[in-house]
Structure formats: structure tokens, C-alpha cells
C-alpha distance (Angstrom), angle and dihedral (degrees) to the residues before:
residue distance angle dihedral
M1 . . .
S2 3.78 . .
S3 3.80 119.9 .
H4 3.76 133.9 -156.4
Y5 3.81 89.2 -138.9
T6 3.81 116.0 95.0
P7 3.83 112.3 -125.1
M8 3.79 115.4 -121.5
E9 3.81 93.4 -114.0
Q10 3.80 91.6 55.7
V11 3.80 96.5 58.3
D12 3.79 111.1 121.5
A13 3.76 115.3 -98.9
E14 3.79 118.6 -102.5
P15 3.80 115.8 -87.5
P16 3.79 117.6 -105.9
Y17 3.78 91.8 -102.7
A18 3.83 94.9 53.1
G19 3.81 112.0 131.6
V20 3.82 93.2 17.5
E21 3.78 111.0 112.9
P22 3.79 116.5 -154.6
A23 3.77 114.9 -127.7
W24 3.79 93.9 -119.0
A25 3.85 91.3 60.2
K26 3.81 97.9 56.9
P27 3.81 99.9 79.0
R28 3.81 92.1 48.3
R29 3.82 91.9 49.0
T30 3.80 90.5 51.0
R31 3.78 91.0 52.1
R32 3.83 89.7 51.1
R33 3.80 90.7 53.3
F34 3.81 92.6 52.2
R35 3.79 91.1 46.5
F36 3.82 92.0 52.2
L37 3.82 91.3 47.4
A38 3.80 91.9 51.3
I39 3.79 92.9 50.2
F40 3.82 90.7 48.2
L41 3.81 92.2 52.2
V42 3.81 93.5 48.1
V43 3.80 94.1 49.4
G44 3.81 91.9 44.4
C45 3.79 92.7 52.2
A46 3.79 91.5 48.4
L47 3.79 92.6 50.9
G48 3.80 91.6 46.5
T49 3.80 92.1 51.6
L50 3.81 90.7 49.2
M51 3.81 93.0 50.1
I52 3.82 92.1 49.2
H53 3.77 91.5 48.4
R54 3.82 92.1 47.5
S55 3.82 93.0 53.5
T56 3.82 99.4 45.2
S57 3.81 101.2 86.2
G58 3.77 145.1 -26.4
S59 3.81 91.2 -114.2
A60 3.78 91.6 55.4
L61 3.79 90.9 49.8
K62 3.76 90.8 56.7
T63 3.78 91.1 65.8
H64 3.80 90.5 68.4
N65 3.76 117.6 85.1
R66 3.82 94.8 -146.5
P67 3.80 124.1 163.0
H68 3.79 113.5 -101.8
T69 3.74 134.8 -156.5
P70 2.96 126.2 -130.9
T71 3.81 89.0 47.3
A72 3.80 95.9 -170.0
A73 3.77 119.3 136.1
P74 3.81 112.6 -100.2
S75 3.80 114.2 -83.4
V76 3.78 119.0 -116.1
L77 3.78 123.5 -155.6
P78 3.81 116.6 -121.9
P79 3.81 112.1 -96.5
D80 3.81 93.3 -112.6
V81 3.83 92.7 57.5
I82 3.81 115.4 94.4
V83 3.81 122.2 -166.5
R84 3.81 109.0 -136.6
D85 3.80 109.1 178.6
C86 3.80 138.9 -22.3
G87 3.78 131.7 -134.8
E88 3.79 127.7 -128.6
W89 3.78 125.2 -119.8
G90 3.77 117.0 -116.3
P91 3.82 123.5 -117.3
K92 3.78 112.5 -44.7
N93 3.77 120.7 -117.5
S94 3.79 104.5 -148.4
S95 3.77 134.2 -175.0
W96 3.78 134.3 171.2
W97 3.80 89.6 -86.9
N98 3.81 107.0 38.2
S99 3.78 148.5 -12.1
A100 3.80 129.3 -125.3
A101 3.78 137.0 -168.4
S102 3.79 139.6 169.8
L103 3.77 141.4 -153.0
S104 3.80 130.4 -169.0
F105 3.79 137.6 173.3
G106 3.79 143.8 152.8
F107 3.78 125.0 -121.1
P108 3.81 139.8 177.3
L109 3.80 109.5 -90.3
N110 3.78 115.1 -119.3
T111 3.78 99.3 -150.8
N112 3.79 91.3 -178.8
D113 3.81 95.4 65.9
L114 3.83 126.0 -4.9
F115 3.80 121.7 171.9
F116 3.81 142.4 175.2
L117 3.81 117.4 -160.2
T118 3.80 140.2 163.3
E119 3.77 131.6 -136.1
G120 3.79 125.8 -165.8
A121 3.77 128.0 9.6
A122 3.80 122.5 3.6
I123 3.79 119.4 -97.9
N124 3.79 130.6 -167.3
G125 3.78 121.5 -121.2
V126 3.78 148.4 100.3
F127 3.83 133.5 -87.3
N128 3.81 116.1 -156.1
V129 3.79 127.0 -172.6
F130 3.81 115.6 -162.9
A131 3.78 135.7 175.8
V132 3.80 116.0 -136.3
P133 3.81 129.0 -172.3
E134 3.78 117.1 -97.8
S135 3.82 111.5 -96.3
D136 3.80 143.0 145.9
E137 3.79 88.2 -84.1
H138 3.80 94.2 44.2
E139 3.78 111.2 42.1
L140 3.78 123.7 -168.5
G141 3.77 113.9 -103.2
N142 3.79 93.6 33.0
G143 3.77 132.6 94.2
Y144 3.79 124.1 -147.7
L145 3.79 119.8 -147.5
E146 3.78 127.5 -166.0
F147 3.80 122.7 -172.8
S148 3.78 127.8 -173.0
I149 3.77 129.1 179.0
S150 3.79 135.1 -176.2
S151 3.77 128.3 -174.6
R152 3.77 141.3 159.1
Y153 3.79 89.4 -118.1
E154 3.79 128.4 49.1
S155 3.80 89.1 -147.7
F156 3.81 89.6 65.6
I157 3.78 90.1 56.1
D158 3.79 91.2 50.0
Q159 3.80 90.4 50.6
T160 3.82 93.0 52.6
Q161 3.80 110.5 82.3
I162 3.80 132.0 -170.7
C163 3.79 107.6 -149.1
H164 3.78 138.6 -178.0
A165 3.80 110.3 -125.5
T166 3.77 135.2 -178.4
R167 3.77 140.0 -163.4
P168 3.81 130.3 178.0
N169 3.83 106.1 -51.9
G170 3.79 90.8 -10.3
D171 3.81 142.9 98.4
G172 3.75 129.0 -169.0
I173 3.78 151.6 133.7
A174 3.80 126.7 -80.3
I175 3.80 116.2 -162.4
K176 3.80 107.5 -154.6
V177 3.81 114.7 -160.7
G178 3.79 113.3 -167.1
Y179 3.79 100.1 -176.8
P180 3.81 129.9 36.4
P181 3.81 111.2 -120.6
S182 3.79 115.7 -129.8
W183 3.76 129.3 -140.7
F184 3.80 88.7 -100.2
D185 3.79 95.6 50.5
N186 3.83 95.5 55.2
T187 3.80 93.7 -163.0
Q188 3.82 111.9 -173.2
I189 3.79 132.2 -174.4
G190 3.78 126.9 -162.7
I191 3.80 122.6 -159.9
T192 3.80 124.0 -173.6
L193 3.80 124.5 -178.2
R194 3.80 115.4 -167.7
I195 3.81 117.2 -165.1
P196 3.83 117.8 -166.0
V197 3.81 112.5 -135.1
S198 3.78 138.5 -173.8
E199 3.79 133.0 172.4
K200 3.80 89.3 -66.0
V201 3.81 115.2 90.5
I202 3.80 117.7 -117.3
K203 3.80 114.2 -151.0
F204 3.79 124.4 -165.2
N205 3.78 108.0 -156.7
N206 3.81 89.9 -158.1
F207 3.80 127.0 11.5
E208 3.78 115.7 176.2
T209 3.81 138.6 173.8
D210 3.78 134.8 179.7
L211 3.81 105.6 -178.5
P212 3.82 113.8 149.8
Y213 3.82 115.1 -160.4
I214 3.80 90.9 8.7
R215 3.80 116.4 111.4
Q216 3.80 112.1 -128.9
V217 3.80 122.8 -149.2
L218 3.82 125.2 175.7
Y219 3.80 120.5 -166.3
T220 3.80 99.5 179.3
P221 3.82 122.2 156.7
S222 3.79 124.9 -145.8
S223 3.81 89.2 -88.6
I224 3.83 89.1 71.6
T225 3.79 115.8 64.9
F226 3.78 136.1 169.4
G227 3.76 137.0 -142.4
S228 3.79 96.0 -160.1
L229 3.81 118.7 5.0
K230 3.81 114.8 -168.1
L231 3.80 119.9 175.5
R232 3.81 121.0 178.3
G233 3.78 126.9 -174.5
Q234 3.78 145.9 145.1
G235 3.77 132.7 -147.5
Q236 3.82 94.2 0.2
D237 3.81 133.4 81.0
V238 3.79 124.4 -98.3
D239 3.82 113.2 -148.1
A240 3.78 112.0 179.3
G241 3.80 98.6 -177.6
L242 3.82 106.3 -165.2
V243 3.81 115.5 -4.7
I244 3.81 127.9 -179.5
A245 3.79 110.3 -174.4
D246 3.78 147.1 139.8
S247 3.81 89.5 -120.9
V248 3.81 136.4 0.7
D249 3.80 128.6 -156.4
L250 3.82 117.7 175.6
R251 3.79 120.0 172.8
T252 3.79 130.5 173.7
S253 3.81 138.0 136.2
D254 3.79 136.9 -133.9
A255 3.80 88.8 14.0
M256 3.80 144.0 82.7
V257 3.78 123.2 -95.2
G258 3.78 129.8 -169.0
G259 3.78 150.1 120.7
V260 3.80 143.2 137.8
F261 3.80 112.7 -64.7
H262 3.80 134.0 -173.1
A263 3.80 115.3 -179.5
T264 3.77 136.8 156.4
G265 3.80 88.6 -153.4
P266 3.79 133.1 43.7
I267 3.80 124.2 -40.4
S268 3.81 115.6 -157.1
L269 3.81 126.9 179.7
F270 3.79 118.8 177.7
T271 3.79 132.2 175.4
T272 3.80 141.7 136.6
N273 3.80 129.2 -128.5
G274 3.79 91.1 5.2
M275 3.78 138.7 93.8
V276 3.81 122.5 -98.6
S277 3.79 114.2 -151.6
G278 3.76 143.1 152.7
Q279 3.79 146.8 80.3
F280 3.78 120.8 -58.7
N281 3.80 132.0 -168.8
S282 3.81 120.3 -179.1
S283 3.78 141.1 146.6
T284 3.81 92.7 -158.4
S285 3.81 114.9 37.8
V286 3.80 145.2 -37.6
S287 3.80 120.8 -154.8
L288 3.82 120.3 -173.8
I289 3.80 114.1 177.5
T290 3.81 132.8 168.1
S291 3.80 139.8 133.7
N292 3.80 135.0 -129.0
A293 3.80 90.2 10.0
P294 3.82 141.5 80.3
I295 3.78 130.1 -94.5
S296 3.80 119.5 -144.5
A297 3.79 115.8 178.3
K298 3.77 142.3 162.3
V299 3.80 106.2 -158.3
H300 3.80 134.3 -173.4
L301 3.80 114.8 -168.5
A302 3.79 122.8 -172.5
N303 3.80 126.9 -170.0
D304 3.78 141.1 -176.4
E305 3.78 105.7 -158.5
S306 3.80 90.8 -160.8
T307 3.81 86.0 78.8
G308 3.80 88.7 64.8
K309 3.82 91.8 -131.6
D310 3.79 132.5 108.9
T311 3.79 121.8 -125.3
E312 3.81 104.9 -126.2
L313 3.78 137.6 -149.9
I314 3.81 122.2 -172.0
M315 3.81 122.2 -176.2
Q316 3.78 113.7 176.4
T317 3.80 133.7 167.4
T318 3.81 142.9 133.6
N319 3.80 131.0 -129.2
G320 3.77 91.9 9.0
P321 3.81 140.9 83.9
I322 3.79 127.5 -101.1
N323 3.78 118.5 -142.6
G324 3.78 114.1 -178.4
N325 3.79 134.0 173.0
V326 3.80 107.3 -168.9
T327 3.80 130.5 -174.7
L328 3.82 120.4 -169.1
T329 3.82 119.0 -158.1
S330 3.79 133.4 -179.5
L331 3.81 119.1 -133.2
A332 3.82 91.7 -156.1
D333 3.79 116.4 117.3
N334 3.81 91.6 -114.2
G335 3.82 92.5 46.8
L336 3.80 92.4 -122.6
G337 3.79 130.6 127.2
G338 3.78 130.1 5.3
W339 3.81 132.0 167.2
F340 3.79 118.7 -116.7
D341 3.79 134.7 177.3
V342 3.83 117.1 -166.9
S343 3.80 127.2 179.6
A344 3.82 126.8 -180.0
V345 3.79 114.6 177.3
T346 3.80 128.5 169.7
S347 3.80 140.8 139.9
N348 3.80 132.9 -134.9
G349 3.78 89.5 8.8
A350 3.78 137.1 85.4
S351 3.80 120.8 -97.4
N352 3.81 112.4 -147.5
L353 3.80 118.4 177.0
N354 3.79 127.6 174.7
F355 3.82 124.0 -173.5
P356 3.82 104.1 -171.5
S357 3.82 93.4 172.4
I358 3.81 131.8 29.0
S359 3.78 120.9 169.6
P360 3.84 112.2 -114.2
R361 3.82 115.9 -95.4
A362 3.81 91.0 15.4
K363 3.79 120.0 149.4
L364 3.80 110.8 -130.3
D365 3.79 122.6 -176.6
L366 3.80 107.2 -170.6
I367 3.80 132.7 -179.5
S368 3.81 121.0 -177.0
H369 3.81 114.2 176.2
T370 3.78 134.5 166.9
T371 3.80 140.3 147.2
S372 3.79 134.1 -131.0
N373 3.78 92.1 6.9
S374 3.79 142.8 63.9
A375 3.81 127.3 -70.8
N376 3.80 116.4 -155.6
V377 3.81 128.5 178.6
E378 3.80 129.4 176.8
L379 3.80 118.2 -172.7
A380 3.79 131.1 -168.6
S381 3.79 112.5 -106.9
T382 3.81 90.2 -110.7
Y383 3.82 89.7 77.8
E384 3.81 114.6 112.6
G385 3.79 126.5 -175.7
D386 3.80 145.2 52.1
W387 3.78 127.2 -25.2
T388 3.81 135.7 -166.5
I389 3.80 130.5 -174.6
D390 3.78 125.3 -176.2
T391 3.79 141.5 168.4
T392 3.80 137.3 155.3
S393 3.76 122.8 -71.0
G394 3.78 111.5 -82.2
S395 3.82 94.2 32.3
K396 3.79 124.0 97.4
A397 3.81 126.8 -107.3
E398 3.81 115.9 -170.2
F399 3.81 131.3 -173.9
R400 3.81 122.7 -173.4
T401 3.80 136.1 172.6
L402 3.79 124.0 -153.7
N403 3.78 126.7 -136.6
S404 3.79 107.2 -106.6
Q405 3.77 142.6 156.5
D406 3.78 127.5 -116.5
P407 3.84 105.1 -77.3
E408 3.81 89.5 -146.8
N409 3.84 93.1 48.5
R410 3.79 93.2 -126.8
G411 3.77 97.5 125.9
R412 3.80 95.6 -107.5
K413 3.78 122.4 156.3
R414 3.76 125.0 -130.7
V415 3.78 113.9 -121.4
G416 3.77 125.6 -163.8
M417 3.76 136.4 177.0
G418 3.75 134.0 176.3
T419 3.75 149.8 139.6
G420 3.77 137.7 -154.6
S421 3.78 148.8 118.7
K422 3.77 136.2 -99.0
S423 3.80 92.4 -73.7
D424 3.82 103.5 33.0
G425 3.76 144.7 22.0
H426 3.77 145.3 166.4
G427 3.76 136.6 -166.0
R428 3.75 148.1 126.3
V429 3.80 138.5 -99.6
W430 3.83 132.2 -168.1
W431 3.79 145.8 150.2
D432 3.80 107.2 -99.8
E433 3.78 113.8 -127.5
D434 3.80 111.1 -176.3
G435 3.77 89.6 -39.3
Q436 3.78 93.5 -47.9
D437 3.80 123.6 130.1
N438 3.82 111.0 -150.5
G439 3.79 97.6 172.2
K440 3.82 112.6 138.1
G441 3.78 105.0 165.5
T442 3.80 134.9 98.2
V443 3.80 126.6 -154.2
E444 3.79 123.9 -172.1
V445 3.82 120.7 -178.2
K446 3.80 116.4 179.4
T447 3.78 141.1 163.3
T448 3.78 141.6 152.2
Y449 3.80 126.0 -125.6
G450 3.78 92.1 3.0
S451 3.78 142.0 80.1
V452 3.80 126.2 -86.8
T453 3.80 124.4 -150.4
L454 3.80 127.2 -178.3
V455 3.80 120.1 -179.5
M456 3.79 124.7 178.3
């Protein structure tokens, strides 16, 4: 392919006078050299003075109105949290570029209410929760905390405090940040909580964090469970690994959030501008909400219709696809029935839902909506009820039924009826039982400027 750029070997040869400097040009060239040297010295002195002034003290730094990142508003501790005492960093390890220090201690675990919060300016870092085998160094009933910090300025380390805090029935850690790190300072904090475990299950009735700009990672085995798990963040990912809890509430922004969750109560994951992903198992509700990012979820919902309440699943985003694999199970002794409410709503992204297993005689109310992209739903043949598909004129709407046998092995035949056009349709499907139609569900699949496919 030809190019408008001239290859190096095709550059014209130097003229005969190349490298020969005329006598009249020498004085001017000398003046240029002196001018360049003067400018270099002035700029160098200015930069040197600024660097010296920046590194003198934390109080001097505060006089400069420099841009900071993170730019979050300072955190404030809840009014019921009282700071008791603060630890001291160990000896600092300093170099020409940065300083570092660490702090570690063990403490009795308060399994009723354990929390980790920040006060003051935001600071970047990571918070890890690990399980470790019980040993002489890691005794059951205790927690072991390790903190590390690095910063360009020692004064920043001194102004970051690790404090013991309490609230009614609760113990925790308050990280007090006295000065907001700037993009140039690159201050980082590392927090590691090690929890000794044995065959006996440890349950935290309430475990809570509020750590903006600190990534949160939980590596908890099945021997560590939670009553209420609440993780708050901002600008950094939340990765919960494996979580077994009564209820889960994870909230961050401008970051990804995900994990593997098993809860009898509600599971809620919320973020913005970040992906939501993971595996979710609940008999109450699952809520997965983000914006400008995809959702990818494998979900198992269980329901006992004798409670009179639906088990719900909400997946909601914008400008991103939704990919969901959903299993619906009845908690009744005979494995029949169950009430389920599923909603998947996005825009400018495909919505792809697959229901490989639905308990017989279950009632499923499903909405799958998107815009400017395709909407595709595949349901297990156990589904019974109404269906609707719709898209804009000129796009394709397709409905198909699969050959299948009676899921209850009672020799019933599947009956379907419907009507529609190229871009829409509606109808009904059920398992005929002596001429009776027991279908209870509703399915609505809609988009604009994209195809629609419904298979059951």
C-alpha cells in the first residue's frame, strides 16, 4: 500500500554546503546558546525551590491550593461512633522517592458488630479479608490486623492514624486521614484482616465497611458467615469472593462489583460506570444495578408460595448488555409451584436471558426490555402463561416452541396459541390437563431497532 510519508532512505541528500557554517552566523548562534543556558538555569532553580518547599513540612504544604485526587468530600464518622485510641506507626523506611511504615496487632473479635470506617480525606489502598488456619500464632476468637502505608512525604504518614473505635454493641477501626493526598504524592494504604478458623462456623451478626477509594476484597470460606454484610466504597472495585449471609448490601461507584453470594434474605449490588457480575442464590430478592456497563449474572431463585410473596430479580443498567442465566426452584415439599418476578432492563445493549430450569406450575412474571439492540429470552418448557414480543417496524420478532415431554410425566400435551406480525406477537402456552389451562405467568420481551427472539 502506498503511503504519503517519505521513507527514510528516500530523503534528499544533503546539499554541498551542509555542515559548513558561514562566518556571519557564528555570533548569532553563540547568543542563542547563552540564551538557552540562561533559561535552563532559571527554570531549574525555580523547580528546585518548589521541590524543597514542598518537602519541608505538612503545614507548609497546606498553603498550596493544589488539585487532589481522589476529590471526594471528606468522610465523617457516624455520630454513634466514638474514637478511643490510636496506634503508632513503626519505624519509617525512607528513600529519596517515598517513605513507608507498618502497624500490626491482634484483637478480640466482636462477632456481634465489626466495622471499618474512614474519617477525613480519601486515601487510595486495598482492604483484604483472609481466613487462616487456627494455630499458636492465630488463636480462635481473635482477629489480626496488618496496616502498611507508603507516601512521598513522611508528614502524610504521621497524619494518617489507625484508631480503635466503638459504637453501641460494636467495635471497629477508624482510619483518620488528616491531609488529602495529591496525584503526585501517590499515598497508598494496605489493610489486611486475618481471621483464624477451624471446623466450627464463625458468624458475624453485622460486618460493615465504608472505605471510599480503597479496593475491598473478601476471601472468606464457608466457615465464616455473616448476618448482615454491608460494604461501601467509591472509585475502587468490591470483590466479595464467596459470601454466605442472611443479607448482602454492596454499594460503590465508578467501579466493578461482584462475587459469589448465598443469602436467605435480600442481595443488593449497586454501582455506576462499572460491571456487575457473579453468582447469586437467594430465596428473597436479588438486585443488580449499574449504569454504562454490562451485567453478567448466574442466579438461583427459590420460593415458597405459602409465604404469599414473590422472589424477585432485578437487573438494570444503561448502555450495556445484560446476560443472565436464571434458575427458578420451588421450596415446597413436592417441588411444585413458586412465585417469581424477574425484570431485566437496559438500553443500547443486548438483553440475553436463559431460564434452563423452572419448577413445574411456577408463576413467572418476566419483563425484558432494551433499546437499539436485540432482546433474546429462552425459557424452560415448564413455563405456562401469556407471552408478548414487540419491536419496531422493519425489525424481526420471532417466537418458537421446542418439542418436549411432560415435565410431570403425566402424559399431558403442550398447547400453544398466538398471533402477530413480522415485528410483534402475543399468545399463550400451557400444559393441557383434561382441557384445563393452569398457566399463570406473563412474559414481555421488547426492544426498538433490534430483533426479538422468544423460545420456550
